PyMOL CGO cylinders between C-alpha atoms (Angstrom):
from pymol import cmd
from pymol.cgo import CYLINDER

trace = [
    CYLINDER, -17.29, 10.55, 2.98, -15.52, 12.57, 0.42, 0.3, 1, 1, 1, 1, 1, 1,
    CYLINDER, -15.52, 12.57, 0.42, -13.34, 14.23, 3.00, 0.3, 1, 1, 1, 1, 1, 1,
    CYLINDER, -13.34, 14.23, 3.00, -12.41, 11.03, 4.19, 0.3, 1, 1, 1, 1, 1, 1,
    CYLINDER, -12.41, 11.03, 4.19, -11.58, 9.44, 0.79, 0.3, 1, 1, 1, 1, 1, 1,
    CYLINDER, -11.58, 9.44, 0.79, -9.66, 12.64, -0.22, 0.3, 1, 1, 1, 1, 1, 1,
    CYLINDER, -9.66, 12.64, -0.22, -7.39, 12.62, 2.70, 0.3, 1, 1, 1, 1, 1, 1,
    CYLINDER, -7.39, 12.62, 2.70, -6.63, 9.12, 3.17, 0.3, 1, 1, 1, 1, 1, 1,
    CYLINDER, -6.63, 9.12, 3.17, -5.64, 8.95, -0.66, 0.3, 1, 1, 1, 1, 1, 1,
    CYLINDER, -5.64, 8.95, -0.66, -3.35, 12.17, -0.35, 0.3, 1, 1, 1, 1, 1, 1,
    CYLINDER, -3.35, 12.17, -0.35, -1.88, 10.10, 2.54, 0.3, 1, 1, 1, 1, 1, 1,
    CYLINDER, -1.88, 10.10, 2.54, -1.27, 7.00, 0.22, 0.3, 1, 1, 1, 1, 1, 1,
    CYLINDER, -1.27, 7.00, 0.22, 0.23, 9.30, -2.20, 0.3, 1, 1, 1, 1, 1, 1,
    CYLINDER, 0.23, 9.30, -2.20, 2.80, 10.98, 0.04, 0.3, 1, 1, 1, 1, 1, 1,
    CYLINDER, 2.80, 10.98, 0.04, 3.48, 7.44, 0.95, 0.3, 1, 1, 1, 1, 1, 1,
    CYLINDER, 3.48, 7.44, 0.95, 4.63, 6.45, -2.72, 0.3, 1, 1, 1, 1, 1, 1,
    CYLINDER, 4.63, 6.45, -2.72, 7.72, 9.06, -1.81, 0.3, 1, 1, 1, 1, 1, 1,
    CYLINDER, 7.72, 9.06, -1.81, 9.52, 6.87, 0.45, 0.3, 1, 1, 1, 1, 1, 1,
    CYLINDER, 9.52, 6.87, 0.45, 8.03, 3.78, -1.26, 0.3, 1, 1, 1, 1, 1, 1,
    CYLINDER, 8.03, 3.78, -1.26, 10.05, 4.04, -4.16, 0.3, 1, 1, 1, 1, 1, 1,
    CYLINDER, 10.05, 4.04, -4.16, 13.72, 4.01, -2.62, 0.3, 1, 1, 1, 1, 1, 1,
    CYLINDER, 13.72, 4.01, -2.62, 12.59, 1.13, -0.36, 0.3, 1, 1, 1, 1, 1, 1,
    CYLINDER, 12.59, 1.13, -0.36, 11.22, -0.90, -3.30, 0.3, 1, 1, 1, 1, 1, 1,
    CYLINDER, 11.22, -0.90, -3.30, 14.44, -0.07, -4.87, 0.3, 1, 1, 1, 1, 1, 1,
    CYLINDER, 14.44, -0.07, -4.87, 16.40, -1.70, -1.80, 0.3, 1, 1, 1, 1, 1, 1,
    CYLINDER, 16.40, -1.70, -1.80, 13.81, -4.60, -1.48, 0.3, 1, 1, 1, 1, 1, 1,
    CYLINDER, 13.81, -4.60, -1.48, 16.23, -6.14, -4.48, 0.3, 1, 1, 1, 1, 1, 1,
    CYLINDER, 16.23, -6.14, -4.48, 19.08, -6.48, -2.29, 0.3, 1, 1, 1, 1, 1, 1,
    CYLINDER, 19.08, -6.48, -2.29, 17.36, -9.61, -0.67, 0.3, 1, 1, 1, 1, 1, 1,
    CYLINDER, 17.36, -9.61, -0.67, 18.06, -11.51, -3.51, 0.3, 1, 1, 1, 1, 1, 1,
    CYLINDER, 18.06, -11.51, -3.51, 22.08, -10.78, -3.17, 0.3, 1, 1, 1, 1, 1, 1,
    CYLINDER, 22.08, -10.78, -3.17, 22.27, -14.45, -1.26, 0.3, 1, 1, 1, 1, 1, 1,
    CYLINDER, 22.27, -14.45, -1.26, 20.25, -16.08, -4.26, 0.3, 1, 1, 1, 1, 1, 1,
    CYLINDER, 20.25, -16.08, -4.26, 16.36, -16.06, -5.31, 0.3, 1, 1, 1, 1, 1, 1,
    CYLINDER, 16.36, -16.06, -5.31, 14.17, -17.94, -2.95, 0.3, 1, 1, 1, 1, 1, 1,
    CYLINDER, 14.17, -17.94, -2.95, 10.34, -17.69, -2.62, 0.3, 1, 1, 1, 1, 1, 1,
    CYLINDER, 10.34, -17.69, -2.62, 10.69, -15.74, 0.63, 0.3, 1, 1, 1, 1, 1, 1,
    CYLINDER, 10.69, -15.74, 0.63, 12.74, -13.28, -1.39, 0.3, 1, 1, 1, 1, 1, 1,
    CYLINDER, 12.74, -13.28, -1.39, 9.82, -13.23, -4.24, 0.3, 1, 1, 1, 1, 1, 1,
    CYLINDER, 9.82, -13.23, -4.24, 7.56, -13.00, -1.77, 0.3, 1, 1, 1, 1, 1, 1,
    CYLINDER, 7.56, -13.00, -1.77, 8.96, -9.85, 0.01, 0.3, 1, 1, 1, 1, 1, 1,
    CYLINDER, 8.96, -9.85, 0.01, 9.41, -7.77, -3.05, 0.3, 1, 1, 1, 1, 1, 1,
    CYLINDER, 9.41, -7.77, -3.05, 6.02, -8.54, -4.82, 0.3, 1, 1, 1, 1, 1, 1,
    CYLINDER, 6.02, -8.54, -4.82, 4.52, -7.56, -1.38, 0.3, 1, 1, 1, 1, 1, 1,
    CYLINDER, 4.52, -7.56, -1.38, 6.52, -4.24, -1.74, 0.3, 1, 1, 1, 1, 1, 1,
    CYLINDER, 6.52, -4.24, -1.74, 5.72, -3.83, -5.15, 0.3, 1, 1, 1, 1, 1, 1,
    CYLINDER, 5.72, -3.83, -5.15, 2.23, -4.39, -4.95, 0.3, 1, 1, 1, 1, 1, 1,
    CYLINDER, 2.23, -4.39, -4.95, 1.53, -1.19, -2.82, 0.3, 1, 1, 1, 1, 1, 1,
    CYLINDER, 1.53, -1.19, -2.82, 0.93, 1.19, -5.92, 0.3, 1, 1, 1, 1, 1, 1,
    CYLINDER, 0.93, 1.19, -5.92, -1.12, -1.38, -7.60, 0.3, 1, 1, 1, 1, 1, 1,
    CYLINDER, -1.12, -1.38, -7.60, -3.40, -1.57, -4.34, 0.3, 1, 1, 1, 1, 1, 1,
    CYLINDER, -3.40, -1.57, -4.34, -3.48, 2.48, -4.04, 0.3, 1, 1, 1, 1, 1, 1,
    CYLINDER, -3.48, 2.48, -4.04, -4.62, 2.80, -7.54, 0.3, 1, 1, 1, 1, 1, 1,
    CYLINDER, -4.62, 2.80, -7.54, -7.32, -0.41, -7.56, 0.3, 1, 1, 1, 1, 1, 1,
    CYLINDER, -7.32, -0.41, -7.56, -8.80, 0.43, -4.14, 0.3, 1, 1, 1, 1, 1, 1,
    CYLINDER, -8.80, 0.43, -4.14, -8.99, 4.33, -4.76, 0.3, 1, 1, 1, 1, 1, 1,
    CYLINDER, -8.99, 4.33, -4.76, -11.11, 3.44, -7.95, 0.3, 1, 1, 1, 1, 1, 1,
    CYLINDER, -11.11, 3.44, -7.95, -12.98, 0.75, -6.13, 0.3, 1, 1, 1, 1, 1, 1,
    CYLINDER, -12.98, 0.75, -6.13, -13.48, 3.29, -3.36, 0.3, 1, 1, 1, 1, 1, 1,
    CYLINDER, -13.48, 3.29, -3.36, -14.80, 6.06, -5.58, 0.3, 1, 1, 1, 1, 1, 1,
    CYLINDER, -14.80, 6.06, -5.58, -17.00, 3.95, -7.39, 0.3, 1, 1, 1, 1, 1, 1,
    CYLINDER, -17.00, 3.95, -7.39, -18.72, 2.30, -4.34, 0.3, 1, 1, 1, 1, 1, 1,
    CYLINDER, -18.72, 2.30, -4.34, -19.11, 5.67, -2.78, 0.3, 1, 1, 1, 1, 1, 1,
    CYLINDER, -19.11, 5.67, -2.78, -22.56, 6.13, -4.22, 0.3, 1, 1, 1, 1, 1, 1,
    CYLINDER, -22.56, 6.13, -4.22, -23.90, 2.64, -3.35, 0.3, 1, 1, 1, 1, 1, 1,
    CYLINDER, -23.90, 2.64, -3.35, -22.37, 1.94, 0.04, 0.3, 1, 1, 1, 1, 1, 1,
    CYLINDER, -22.37, 1.94, 0.04, -20.08, 4.59, 2.16, 0.3, 1, 1, 1, 1, 1, 1,
    CYLINDER, -20.08, 4.59, 2.16, -19.26, 1.78, 4.81, 0.3, 1, 1, 1, 1, 1, 1,
    CYLINDER, -19.26, 1.78, 4.81, -17.63, -0.45, 1.62, 0.3, 1, 1, 1, 1, 1, 1,
    CYLINDER, -17.63, -0.45, 1.62, -16.36, 2.15, 0.10, 0.3, 1, 1, 1, 1, 1, 1,
    CYLINDER, -16.36, 2.15, 0.10, -14.75, 3.32, 3.73, 0.3, 1, 1, 1, 1, 1, 1,
    CYLINDER, -14.75, 3.32, 3.73, -13.21, -0.68, 3.97, 0.3, 1, 1, 1, 1, 1, 1,
    CYLINDER, -13.21, -0.68, 3.97, -11.85, -0.51, 0.27, 0.3, 1, 1, 1, 1, 1, 1,
    CYLINDER, -11.85, -0.51, 0.27, -10.08, 2.42, 0.85, 0.3, 1, 1, 1, 1, 1, 1,
    CYLINDER, -10.08, 2.42, 0.85, -8.28, 1.79, 4.01, 0.3, 1, 1, 1, 1, 1, 1,
    CYLINDER, -8.28, 1.79, 4.01, -7.04, -1.65, 2.13, 0.3, 1, 1, 1, 1, 1, 1,
    CYLINDER, -7.04, -1.65, 2.13, -3.62, 0.30, 1.12, 0.3, 1, 1, 1, 1, 1, 1,
    CYLINDER, -3.62, 0.30, 1.12, -3.27, 1.28, 5.11, 0.3, 1, 1, 1, 1, 1, 1,
    CYLINDER, -3.27, 1.28, 5.11, -2.33, -2.35, 5.77, 0.3, 1, 1, 1, 1, 1, 1,
    CYLINDER, -2.33, -2.35, 5.77, 1.15, -1.78, 3.85, 0.3, 1, 1, 1, 1, 1, 1,
    CYLINDER, 1.15, -1.78, 3.85, 1.56, 1.50, 5.62, 0.3, 1, 1, 1, 1, 1, 1,
    CYLINDER, 1.56, 1.50, 5.62, 0.65, 0.28, 9.21, 0.3, 1, 1, 1, 1, 1, 1,
    CYLINDER, 0.65, 0.28, 9.21, 2.65, -3.00, 8.80, 0.3, 1, 1, 1, 1, 1, 1,
    CYLINDER, 2.65, -3.00, 8.80, 5.77, -1.73, 7.15, 0.3, 1, 1, 1, 1, 1, 1,
    CYLINDER, 5.77, -1.73, 7.15, 5.74, 1.10, 9.68, 0.3, 1, 1, 1, 1, 1, 1,
    CYLINDER, 5.74, 1.10, 9.68, 5.70, -1.05, 12.45, 0.3, 1, 1, 1, 1, 1, 1,
    CYLINDER, 5.70, -1.05, 12.45, 8.31, -3.16, 11.01, 0.3, 1, 1, 1, 1, 1, 1,
    CYLINDER, 8.31, -3.16, 11.01, 10.82, -0.25, 10.77, 0.3, 1, 1, 1, 1, 1, 1,
    CYLINDER, 10.82, -0.25, 10.77, 10.03, 1.16, 14.32, 0.3, 1, 1, 1, 1, 1, 1,
    CYLINDER, 10.03, 1.16, 14.32, 10.30, -2.44, 15.85, 0.3, 1, 1, 1, 1, 1, 1,
    CYLINDER, 10.30, -2.44, 15.85, 13.34, -3.48, 14.10, 0.3, 1, 1, 1, 1, 1, 1,
]
cmd.load_cgo(trace, "trace")
């Protein structure tokens, strides 16, 4: 379990490197005005580091109690990676 948590969290930290310019570029969605969709897009991208920190802390805390719950909580930030990875591949 320790190895799983460590490797996924290393992946999350590595994904923070391309996240920063993508987050900066996401503000260009406001070029045509401020709308709910634009704000939700920027907030969804900006929430990734917060999700990484919170889920990592919770996963390590849950590791002693329930390994299955710890693994599920630790995989929540993977939703961002998979969703935006598919978005960049398909578009």
